[in-house]
N, C-alpha and C positions, 0 to 999 in steps of 0.2 A: 677440185683438181682434175678429176676424170674428164669432165666436160671440156675443160681447158686443154687437156692433153689431146683429146679426140679432135677438137677444133684445130689445134696446131698441126696435128698429123694430116688432117684433111687439107689444110692450107699448104703444107709441104708437098703433098702429092699433086695438088693442082699447079703449084709453081714449078715443080721439077718436070712434070710431064714425061713424055717418052722420047724426047729429043736425043740424038746421038751424043755421046760424051766426047765431043771434039771442041777445041777452042773456037769461039766465034765472037771476036771482040766487038763486032757491030751490035750484037744483042747483049753484050755485057759479060759473056762467059770468058773466063781466063784460066790458064793452067794453074793448078794448085798442087805442085809436086810434094811428095812425102820424102823425108830424109831417113837414112838408115839410123838405127838406134841400138843401144845396148843397155841391159839392166843386170845388176849384180845378183848373185845367188841370194835368195831369200827376199828379194824385193817383190817379185811377181811369182816366180817359180822357185823350187828348192835349189835350182842350179842357175848359172848365168845364161842369159838368153840374148841372141842377136836377132834383130828384125831388119829386113831389107826388101824394098819393093822390087818385084821381078816384072810386074806389069803395073804401070801407073799412068792412067789416062784421065785422072780426076781433074775436073774443072770446077770453078766457083763463080758465083754471080752475087754481087752485093745488091740486096733488095731494099735496104734502108739504112740510114745513118742516124747517129745521135746528133743533137744540136751542135756539138763540138766538132762534127765531121767524122768521128770514129765510127767504125762499122757497128751496126746494131743487129741486122739480120742478114745472114749470108746463106745461100743455097749451094750445096755441093752434090756432084753426081759424077759417075764415070767408073770405069773398070779399075780395080785395085786388087792386086794379089801380092801378099807379103810373105816372104819366106822367113819362117820363124825357126831358129836353130838353137839347139842345146849346145853351147860352145864347149862343154866338157866331153860330150860323146860324139858330136857331129850329127846327131839325129835331127832331121828337119821336116817341116810340114809347110806346104804352100797353102796359105789361108786366104780364101776369097773374102775380101772386105769391100765389095763393090756396091754397097748400099748408097742410098740417097738421103740427104739430111738437110734440114733448115736449122741453122744454129743461131740462137739469139744471144748476143754478147751483152751482158748486163753491166751497169755501173758497179764498181767494186770488184769486178773480176769473175763473177759467177756466169754460168752458161746454161741454157736450156736447149737440148737437142731434140728435134722431132725427126725420127728415123723410119725409113722403110727399107728393109733389106739388111744384109750383113755389114757390120762394122766391128773393127777390132777394138776391144775395151780392156785396158790394163787397170787392175785394182790392187792397191797396196793393203797391207794388213790393217783392218779396222777402218778402211777408207771407202767403204761402199756397201750397198745392199747385196752384192755378190762377195763371196769369200776372196781372199788374196789370190790373184792369178791373172792369166791372160785368157781372154775369151773372144770368140766370134759370137756376137749377139745378133740374131737374125729374126726378122719379123717386122712387126709394127710396134713401136715403143717410143718412149721418151727417156732421156737421160738428163737428170738435173745435176750439174756439177757445181758444187759450192766454191767460194773463193779460196777455200783451204784444200780443194781437190777431192772432197768426198763425192762419190758418184752414186746417185740413187737411180737405178734402172727400173722403169715401170713398164713391164711388158703388157701390151694390149693383147697381142697374140704373137708368140714366137718361141725361140729356143736359144739355149746357150751351149756352146761347144768349148770345153776346157782344153786349150792348146797346150798347157803344161803337161797334161796326161798324154797327149799325142806324141810329145817328143821326149818323154821321160826315159 
C-alpha cells in the first residue's frame, strides 16, 4: 500500500503542477465551487458548526472515466478558505483548505484521495483513523474513503489541526 500511495502522490503532483487556479476550459479545468454546510452538535464537534467558503477558486479536471462514462480520476486545485463557526458562541476560524488532490472514484462508491497540502476533513464517531472532529490535514497523504464513509488518513508527511478546539 505504501508504494501505491507514494506512486499516486507522485502522479498527483505531476498532474496538478503549479498552474494558477483559474478556470481554463480549453485545458479541461472547470470551476468546482464548495457549498456552505451545517453539522449538528455531536456529529463532528461537541457543538453545532457552520462552514462557508470565504475564498473559493477551486477548479477541477477530469483525468479519466470509467467505461460507463462516469468520472474515474479527477484533479482538484485552487485557493479555498472556509470559515468554520461554532453557531452556539459565534467563535469562528478561517481554515485554509487550498490543497491539491487527485481523487479516484471507485465502483461501489469508495474513493481514494492523493493529497498535497491542506484539506478540510470531517470525521464522525468511529468513522475514521482520526477521532471524531473537523480537521485541516496538511502535508502529503492519502485518504481512503470507504463506501460507508470511513476515512483512513495515511500521512506520508504532515500535520492535523483540530478545528473544533479552535472554535470551542
